[in-house]
N, C-alpha and C positions, 0 to 999 in steps of 0.2 A: 377085740383083739385084731380084727382085720384092719382097723384104723392104725394100730400100732405097727403092724406089718407093712402097711403102705408108707408110713412115716420112715421106717427103716429102709425099705427097698428103694424109695425114691429120694431119700434124704430131704424130704419135703418139709419146709418150714410151715406150709399151710396145714399139712396133716398134724403136725405137733400143735399148731394153734387150735385146731379142732379138738384135740385131746385135752388141752388146757381149758378150753371153753367148756367142755363136758364136765371136767372135774370141778371147775369153778361153780357150776350150777348145781352140783350134788348137794343134797340135804342129808343129814345124819341117817334118816330112815332108809335112804337109798344107797348109802355108801358101800356097805358090804355086799349087797346084791349086785352092785355094778362092778366093783373092783376086787372083791374078796376071793374070787376063784380064778383070777387071771393067772395064766401059766407062761412065765417068761422063757421057758426052755425053748431053744431053737432060735432065740433072738441073739444078736450080737451082745457082747458084754457091755458096750456103751449103751445100747438101747435099753437093755434090762436095767441098768443103773439109773438112767435118765427117767424111765418109767417109775421105777421104785421111788426115786426122789420126789417125783410129782405126787405120787399116791401118798407117801409119808407126809408131805407138805399139806395135802388136802386133809388127811387124818388129823394133823395138828390143828388145822383151822376149825375142824368140826369137834375137836375135843375128844376124839376117838383113838383107840390104839390102831396102828397100821396092821393090815392083814399079815398073817404069818409068812406068806411067800416072800415078802420084802426082806425079811431077815435072812432068807436063803441066798439072796443075791449078794455075792462078794463084791466089795468096792473095787474100782479100777486099780490096777497095780501102779500106774503112773498118772500124774495129774493131767487132766484135759481142760484146756482153757477155751472159752468162747471167742477169743481174740488172739491175734499174733502180736499185738502191740504190748510191749513190756510194761509200760506205765499203767495200762489198763489191767494187765495181769496182776500187778501189785494191788490195785483197787479190788479186783475180784477175790483175791486171797482173803480179804477182810469182809467184803460185802456180800459174797455169795450166800444164798440161803443155807441154813445149817444142814438140811437134808441132802443138799447137793455137795457141800463141803465134805460131809462124812463119807461120801461116795467118790471123792477125789475129782469131782466135776465142779468147775468154777465158772458160773454164769451170773448175770445180773438180773435175772428174771425167773419167775416161777409161776405158780398158780395165781391168777389175779393180775399178772403182768403180761405184756406182750414184748417179744424180742424184736 
């Protein structure tokens, strides 16, 4: 959780890359022990949703249900795009990973990818 707080406080792409790398390496047996008890309260709405989307994406990759806390994170009220370019936004509306789209976050990368 310290790594998530660092990513939020510094808006650090490097910290998010570390989180993605950690999730990418998770195996089924380690999944719940690593992310099952995360507590996103106190994080910004964006950070909570971004983290939940990454964890949901990892759960899908592992064929496991996401932890219960992810369901408690309400999606962003307005869309957030990873770019200001209108043409790319159109692309992201279609190609963003499902776990991100459900949370109103439109990016072109997730677990297994680098931004």
